[in-house]
N, CA and C of each residue as an Amber inpcrd file, in Angstrom:
protein
   420
   0.7690000  -1.1500000  -0.0530000   0.0700000   0.1120000   0.1080000
   0.8300000   1.5100000  -0.0580000   0.4800000   2.3670000   0.1800000
   0.9110000   3.3010000  -0.2570000   2.1000000   4.0470000   1.0850000
   3.0000000   4.2260000   0.7950000   3.8880000   5.0070000   1.4380000
   3.7250000   6.1360000   2.6260000   4.2470000   6.4840000   3.8450000
   3.4740000   7.5830000   4.3460000   4.3640000   9.0200000   4.5690000
   5.5950000   9.0290000   3.8760000   6.3690000  10.0570000   3.8300000
   6.4290000  10.9730000   2.9570000   6.0880000  12.3330000   3.1640000
   5.0090000  13.3430000   2.4240000   6.2870000  14.4340000   1.7940000
   5.9770000  14.6300000   0.7440000   6.8460000  16.1090000   0.0750000
   5.2450000  17.1950000  -0.2310000   5.7120000  18.0160000  -0.1530000
   4.4150000  19.0270000  -0.2930000   4.5890000  20.3010000  -1.7090000
   3.4630000  19.8480000  -2.2620000   3.1940000  20.8880000  -3.4640000
   1.7230000  21.5240000  -3.4550000   1.8610000  22.5900000  -3.8370000
   0.6070000  23.5950000  -3.8870000  -0.3090000  23.5840000  -5.0120000
  -1.6280000  23.7270000  -4.7310000  -2.2410000  23.9380000  -6.1180000
  -3.3690000  25.1700000  -5.8190000  -4.1500000  25.2430000  -6.8920000
  -5.2840000  26.1600000  -6.5270000  -6.5250000  25.5270000  -5.6910000
  -6.6310000  25.8940000  -4.4410000  -7.7910000  24.8850000  -4.1240000
  -8.8890000  24.8940000  -4.4370000  -9.3620000  25.6700000  -5.0900000
 -10.8640000  25.4980000  -5.9170000 -10.9760000  24.3250000  -6.6830000
  -9.7680000  23.9550000  -7.3100000 -10.0700000  23.0170000  -8.1550000
 -10.4880000  21.5650000  -8.1410000 -10.6220000  21.4080000  -6.7200000
 -11.1230000  19.9600000  -6.8250000 -11.6970000  19.7920000  -5.2950000
 -12.4290000  20.3240000  -4.7830000 -13.7500000  20.0920000  -3.9770000
 -14.5450000  18.9870000  -4.0510000 -15.3930000  19.0480000  -3.3010000
 -16.3630000  17.7970000  -3.0870000 -17.7450000  18.4270000  -4.0010000
 -17.6850000  19.0130000  -4.5440000 -19.1160000  19.7140000  -5.0760000
 -19.5000000  18.7410000  -5.9260000 -18.6090000  18.5020000  -7.2370000
 -19.0250000  17.4260000  -8.2270000 -17.7810000  17.0460000  -9.0870000
 -17.9920000  16.2490000  -9.8260000 -16.9550000  15.3020000 -10.2420000
 -16.3200000  15.7160000 -11.4320000 -17.0970000  16.8310000 -11.9040000
 -16.7090000  17.9840000 -13.1430000 -15.3890000  18.5350000 -12.2060000
 -15.6780000  19.3360000 -11.1100000 -14.8330000  20.3040000 -10.8300000
 -13.3960000  19.3570000 -10.4060000 -13.6260000  17.6520000  -9.8670000
 -12.2850000  17.2920000  -9.4230000 -11.5110000  16.8340000 -10.9490000
 -11.9870000  17.1110000 -12.1740000 -11.1900000  16.4410000 -12.9490000
 -10.3780000  17.8690000 -13.7890000 -10.8160000  19.0230000 -13.1710000
  -9.8520000  20.0070000 -13.2280000  -8.7060000  20.0050000 -12.9860000
  -7.9450000  19.0170000 -12.5080000  -6.7850000  18.6130000 -11.9960000
  -5.7110000  18.7820000 -13.1820000  -6.2080000  18.1060000 -14.5940000
  -5.1520000  17.4980000 -15.6530000  -4.1620000  19.1270000 -15.9250000
  -4.4680000  20.3430000 -15.3420000  -3.7830000  21.3230000 -15.7300000
  -3.3540000  22.2880000 -14.4180000  -3.0000000  21.3960000 -13.3860000
  -2.8110000  22.1680000 -12.2470000  -1.5040000  21.3590000 -11.6670000
  -1.3130000  21.7960000 -10.2620000  -0.0320000  21.3450000  -9.9720000
  -0.2300000  19.8630000  -9.2780000  -1.5380000  18.9800000  -9.4750000
  -1.9250000  17.6910000  -9.6830000  -0.9250000  16.8740000 -10.8560000
  -1.1650000  17.6350000 -12.1540000  -0.5180000  17.2380000 -13.4560000
   0.9680000  17.2170000 -13.0160000   1.2130000  18.5830000 -12.9090000
   2.7990000  18.7250000 -12.5510000   3.4560000  17.6910000 -11.6650000
   2.8730000  17.4120000 -10.4870000   3.2280000  16.3840000  -9.6780000
   3.2580000  15.2030000 -10.3330000   2.0550000  14.5830000 -11.1290000
   1.9470000  13.3040000 -11.8390000   3.5180000  13.2560000 -12.7810000
   3.7000000  14.2470000 -13.5270000   4.7260000  14.3950000 -14.3320000
   6.1900000  14.0120000 -13.6450000   6.2410000  14.9760000 -12.5750000
   7.4930000  14.8370000 -12.0540000   7.8320000  13.4290000 -11.2160000
   6.8890000  12.7570000 -10.7460000   6.5440000  11.3610000 -10.1970000
   7.0390000  10.2630000 -11.5110000   6.3880000  10.3400000 -12.4780000
   6.7870000   9.7210000 -13.7450000   8.0460000   9.9870000 -14.1540000
   8.7920000  11.1110000 -14.1750000   9.8590000  11.5160000 -14.9490000
  10.9380000  11.1310000 -13.9500000  10.8450000  11.0690000 -12.4880000
  11.8860000  10.6000000 -11.2590000  11.9420000   9.2030000 -11.6180000
  10.7520000   8.3010000 -11.5570000  10.9520000   6.9600000 -11.3890000
  10.4050000   6.3550000 -12.9910000  11.3800000   6.2680000 -13.8150000
  10.6270000   5.7290000 -14.8380000   9.7680000   4.1310000 -14.7590000
  10.1910000   3.2350000 -13.9670000   9.9220000   2.2600000 -13.6870000
   7.8590000   2.1300000 -13.1100000   7.5970000   3.5510000 -12.9810000
   6.3770000   4.0090000 -12.6550000   5.5110000   3.8400000 -13.8720000
   4.4560000   3.0370000 -13.9230000   3.4830000   3.0890000 -15.1900000
   2.2870000   4.0770000 -15.1020000   2.0080000   4.5720000 -13.7470000
   1.0610000   5.2560000 -13.4860000   0.9220000   6.0350000 -12.0760000
   0.2640000   6.9690000 -11.5720000   0.6570000   7.3520000 -10.6470000
  -0.8020000   7.3310000  -9.6540000  -0.9690000   6.4640000  -8.6270000
  -2.0420000   6.3340000  -7.4070000  -2.3680000   7.8200000  -6.6970000
  -3.6210000   8.2440000  -6.8600000  -4.0610000   9.2370000  -5.9800000
  -5.3370000   9.1600000  -5.0580000  -5.4200000  10.3370000  -4.0430000
  -6.4480000  10.2450000  -3.3790000  -6.5670000  11.5710000  -3.1290000
  -7.8390000  12.0110000  -3.7750000  -8.1790000  13.5530000  -3.4160000
  -8.9350000  13.4390000  -1.9180000  -8.8230000  14.2290000  -1.0330000
  -9.2100000  14.1630000   0.3950000 -10.1700000  15.5940000   0.5810000
 -10.8490000  15.1660000   1.2950000 -12.2500000  16.3040000   1.8380000
 -11.5680000  17.6600000   1.8650000 -10.2920000  17.4970000   2.3760000
  -9.9720000  19.1050000   2.6030000  -9.4400000  20.0550000   1.4460000
  -9.3740000  19.6900000   0.4150000  -9.3450000  19.9780000  -0.8170000
  -7.6850000  19.5210000  -1.4540000  -6.7270000  19.0050000  -0.3290000
  -5.3990000  18.3620000  -1.0770000  -5.5310000  17.1210000  -1.3830000
  -4.4320000  16.6140000  -2.1700000  -4.2460000  15.3240000  -2.6180000
  -2.9430000  14.5040000  -2.3440000  -2.9130000  13.2920000  -2.4450000
  -1.7340000  12.2650000  -2.0080000  -1.6230000  11.5140000  -3.2130000
  -0.1130000  11.5510000  -3.6400000  -0.0710000  10.8930000  -4.7690000
   1.3030000   9.9240000  -4.7150000   1.1080000   9.0640000  -5.3230000
   2.4260000   7.9600000  -5.6150000   2.6410000   7.1320000  -6.8650000
   3.7880000   6.8950000  -7.0100000   4.1890000   6.5380000  -7.9820000
   3.6130000   4.6360000  -8.2350000   3.2990000   4.0420000  -8.9950000
   2.9510000   2.6570000  -9.1860000   3.7090000   1.9970000  -9.9020000
   4.1670000   0.7030000  -9.7980000   4.7730000  -0.2290000 -10.6610000
   3.4250000  -1.2320000 -11.6840000   4.0630000  -1.6920000 -12.4060000
   3.0960000  -2.7980000 -13.4320000   2.6700000  -3.5960000 -12.2700000
   3.3130000  -3.9460000 -11.0700000   2.8880000  -5.2330000 -10.3860000
   1.9630000  -4.5530000  -9.2530000   1.8580000  -2.8470000  -9.1090000
   0.8540000  -2.7140000  -8.2930000   1.6190000  -2.2440000  -7.0060000
   3.1030000  -1.8750000  -7.0900000   4.2360000  -1.6610000  -5.8200000
   3.7790000  -0.3720000  -5.9190000   4.2320000   0.2560000  -4.6400000
   4.3080000   1.8130000  -4.7020000   5.8540000   1.9800000  -4.7920000
   5.9790000   3.2630000  -5.7200000   7.2280000   3.5290000  -5.7520000
   7.4080000   5.2270000  -5.6510000   8.6660000   5.3830000  -4.8670000
   8.8210000   6.5550000  -4.3310000   8.0350000   7.0510000  -3.0440000
   8.5520000   8.3410000  -2.7960000   7.6760000   8.7070000  -1.4390000
   6.3410000   9.0290000  -1.8100000   5.5770000   9.0690000  -0.7700000
   4.0020000   9.7810000  -0.9780000   4.1410000  11.4430000  -1.2510000
   3.5110000  11.9140000  -2.0280000   3.7640000  12.9810000  -2.6100000
   2.2460000  13.9760000  -1.9970000   2.3540000  14.9660000  -1.0450000
   1.2140000  15.7910000  -0.5720000   0.9810000  16.6640000  -1.4780000
  -0.0640000  17.1660000  -2.4950000  -0.3510000  18.5360000  -3.0090000
  -1.4390000  19.2060000  -2.5260000  -1.1310000  20.2210000  -2.0030000
  -1.6130000  21.0970000  -0.7250000  -3.0520000  21.5400000  -1.6170000
  -4.2000000  21.5420000  -0.7640000  -5.2280000  22.3650000  -0.7880000
  -5.0430000  23.9860000  -0.4980000  -4.5860000  24.2530000   0.3950000
  -4.1020000  25.9330000   0.8880000  -3.5690000  26.2700000  -0.3030000
  -3.6500000  27.6960000  -0.3330000  -3.0800000  28.6210000  -1.3710000
  -1.5510000  28.6430000  -0.8890000  -0.4570000  28.7140000  -1.9660000
   0.7710000  28.9870000  -1.6920000   1.1160000  30.6840000  -1.7180000
   1.8280000  30.9450000  -0.9830000   2.3140000  32.3710000  -0.6300000
   3.5350000  32.5670000  -1.2760000   3.7310000  33.5620000  -1.9530000
   4.8320000  33.8620000  -3.1880000   6.0960000  33.5930000  -2.0530000
   7.0000000  33.1700000  -2.7220000   8.5500000  32.8250000  -2.1760000
   8.4620000  32.0740000  -0.9820000   7.0850000  31.2540000  -0.5520000
   7.2840000  30.3730000   0.3600000   7.0960000  28.7660000  -0.0920000
   7.4710000  27.8300000   1.0280000   7.3830000  26.4530000   0.6110000
   5.5840000  26.1690000   0.4190000   5.2510000  25.4940000  -0.0580000
   4.2870000  24.9210000  -0.3200000   3.6080000  24.3980000   0.9050000
   2.5350000  24.9720000   1.6080000   2.0500000  24.4090000   2.7800000
   1.1630000  22.8080000   2.7180000   1.3710000  22.3730000   4.0480000
   0.3550000  21.1610000   4.0660000  -0.6630000  21.6360000   5.2820000
  -2.1200000  21.5420000   4.8530000  -3.4510000  21.9410000   5.9600000
  -3.0670000  21.3790000   7.1100000  -3.4660000  21.8650000   7.9100000
  -3.3870000  21.5000000   9.5020000  -4.1630000  20.1200000   9.5440000
  -5.1240000  19.7650000   8.6770000  -6.0390000  18.6320000   8.8520000
  -4.8790000  17.4470000   8.4990000  -4.3280000  17.7400000   7.4160000
  -3.1440000  16.6450000   7.1400000  -2.2350000  16.8580000   7.7380000
  -1.4950000  17.7080000   8.4070000  -0.4940000  17.6600000   9.0770000
  -0.8570000  16.6830000  10.4430000  -2.3060000  17.2270000  11.1060000
  -2.5970000  16.5120000  12.2250000  -2.6580000  14.8610000  11.9100000
  -3.3550000  14.5340000  10.9320000  -3.5850000  13.0620000  10.3590000
  -3.3150000  12.0640000   9.6570000  -2.3350000  12.9730000   8.3640000
  -1.9080000  12.3820000   7.2740000  -3.0290000  12.3330000   6.2550000
  -4.1150000  12.3080000   6.5680000  -5.1430000  12.5500000   5.4850000
  -5.7920000  11.1290000   4.3540000  -4.8190000  10.2850000   4.7460000
  -5.1910000   9.0050000   4.0980000  -6.6140000   8.2370000   4.1610000
  -7.1330000   8.2670000   5.4720000  -8.5740000   7.9930000   5.5370000
  -9.9900000   9.0290000   5.2810000  -9.4320000   9.8430000   4.9050000
 -10.3790000  11.0890000   4.3220000 -10.4230000  11.7660000   2.9220000
 -10.1230000  10.3520000   2.2940000 -10.4480000  10.5230000   0.4580000
 -11.7600000  10.5420000   0.1270000 -12.0240000  11.4880000  -0.7090000
 -13.6460000  11.6220000  -1.4310000 -13.1930000  10.7640000  -2.7780000
 -12.2070000  10.9030000  -3.4570000 -11.9580000   9.9570000  -4.6710000
 -10.8650000   9.5030000  -4.7930000 -10.2430000   8.4170000  -5.1910000
  -9.1270000   7.6170000  -5.2230000  -9.2260000   7.0420000  -6.8150000
  -8.0460000   7.0640000  -7.3010000  -7.8220000   5.9420000  -8.5980000
  -6.3110000   6.2570000  -8.9770000  -6.0970000   6.2050000 -10.2130000
  -4.6680000   6.0010000 -10.9980000  -4.8020000   6.7680000 -12.2850000
  -3.8980000   7.8330000 -11.9710000  -3.7310000   8.4810000 -13.1400000
  -2.5230000   7.6880000 -14.2340000  -2.9050000   7.6570000 -15.4050000
  -2.2200000   6.6390000 -16.4830000  -1.8080000   7.4970000 -17.6970000
  -0.6950000   7.5820000 -17.7810000  -0.3900000   8.8850000 -18.6010000
  -0.3680000   8.5320000 -20.1000000  -0.1710000   9.1930000 -21.0090000
  -0.4320000   9.0000000 -22.2000000  -1.9990000   9.4220000 -22.7930000
  -2.1730000   8.8520000 -23.9800000  -3.7520000   9.1120000 -24.3030000
  -4.3660000   7.5050000 -24.4000000  -5.4350000   7.2640000 -24.6620000
  -6.3580000   6.1290000 -24.2710000  -5.7010000   4.9430000 -24.9480000
  -4.9910000   5.2360000 -26.2770000  -4.3670000   3.8990000 -26.7590000
  -3.3670000   3.5330000 -26.4790000  -2.7800000   4.4460000 -25.1870000
  -1.4980000   3.8690000 -24.6750000  -1.7120000   3.2820000 -23.1690000
  -3.0690000   3.0530000 -22.7250000  -3.0900000   2.8840000 -21.3680000
  -2.9680000   0.9730000 -21.4720000  -2.6430000   0.7070000 -20.3240000
  -2.7730000  -0.7430000 -20.0190000  -3.9900000  -1.4980000 -20.4550000
  -3.9500000  -2.4590000 -20.4790000  -5.5580000  -3.0320000 -20.5020000
  -6.3860000  -3.0920000 -19.4650000  -7.5020000  -2.8900000 -19.2170000
  -8.5790000  -2.7910000 -18.2880000  -8.2220000  -4.0000000 -17.1500000
  -7.9040000  -5.4170000 -17.4290000  -7.3980000  -6.2370000 -16.3070000
  -6.1580000  -5.7520000 -15.6310000  -5.2540000  -5.6920000 -16.2890000
  -3.7330000  -4.7250000 -15.9880000  -4.6810000  -4.0650000 -14.7390000
  -5.0870000  -2.6980000 -15.3140000  -5.3800000  -1.7290000 -14.5130000
  -6.1980000  -1.7320000 -13.2170000  -7.1370000  -2.7740000 -13.2510000
  -7.8970000  -3.1920000 -12.4380000  -7.0950000  -3.7790000 -11.2580000
  -6.3640000  -4.6100000 -11.5980000  -5.0010000  -5.8490000 -10.9570000
  -4.4820000  -4.9850000 -10.2900000  -3.9790000  -3.5280000 -10.8770000
  -2.6450000  -2.5920000 -10.2190000  -3.8620000  -1.9490000  -9.2660000
  -4.9010000  -1.3070000  -9.4050000  -5.7340000  -0.6250000  -8.2970000
  -6.0510000  -1.3790000  -7.5130000  -6.1840000  -2.9290000  -7.3420000
  -6.6850000  -3.9250000  -6.2770000  -5.3710000  -4.0400000  -5.4150000
  -4.4860000  -4.0680000  -6.1220000  -3.0290000  -4.0400000  -5.2390000
  -2.8880000  -2.6680000  -4.3770000  -3.0230000  -1.4500000  -5.4150000
  -3.0290000  -0.2490000  -4.3290000  -3.9060000  -0.1230000  -3.4940000
  -4.9710000  -0.1340000  -3.7360000  -6.1790000   0.5040000  -2.9750000
  -7.1680000  -0.8760000  -2.3660000  -6.8330000  -2.0810000  -2.6660000
  -7.8060000  -2.9770000  -2.0530000  -8.7520000  -3.6510000  -3.1170000
  -9.3690000  -4.9210000  -2.3820000  -9.8600000  -5.7450000  -3.4730000
 -11.8000000  -5.1100000  -3.7920000 -11.9910000  -4.0620000  -3.1140000
 -13.0100000  -3.3970000  -4.0130000 -12.6460000  -2.0080000  -4.5320000
 -11.5590000  -2.1730000  -5.0780000 -11.2510000  -0.9690000  -6.1390000
 -12.0010000  -0.9780000  -7.6090000 -12.6740000  -0.2340000  -7.8790000
 -13.1420000   0.0450000  -8.9420000 -12.7590000   1.0250000 -10.3100000
 -12.6520000   0.9390000 -11.2890000 -12.4550000   2.2370000 -12.3310000
 -13.6790000   2.9310000 -12.3390000 -13.4070000   4.5540000 -12.2630000
 -14.5730000   5.2790000 -12.7690000 -13.6880000   6.0290000 -13.7280000
 -14.7910000   6.6820000 -14.6400000 -14.2170000   7.4990000 -15.6240000
 -14.1440000   8.8710000 -15.1800000 -13.0580000   9.1670000 -15.6430000
 -12.7020000  10.8080000 -15.3970000 -13.2040000  11.5160000 -16.5010000
């Protein structure tokens, strides 16, 4: 399962709140996408990025291998606004409890376009290794 050492990256907090799925899918052009690209670039053996969006607006990300093993450390993308010249903040709730059990949406970000995705059975197997046997894919 996911490693708990955290790094922090900030994003625009209004981009993935609990209001609706369409708001959650705006992450593609945000710090979430930047964090995914950093993880995939840093760990060539990672074929995807597991994520959990939290009820506070933050998210947790980690690279995943073809076997569903976590790769690298768990990256915290903050839902708190970043101040110029300051380190990206971790919100007080995440600092207190780590956030892993407060997720509102979880899944795996697969790089590339649809033709480059692993087949559905492999994606489900990896997702179940990462998130447990009840994992299902949702359309984003």
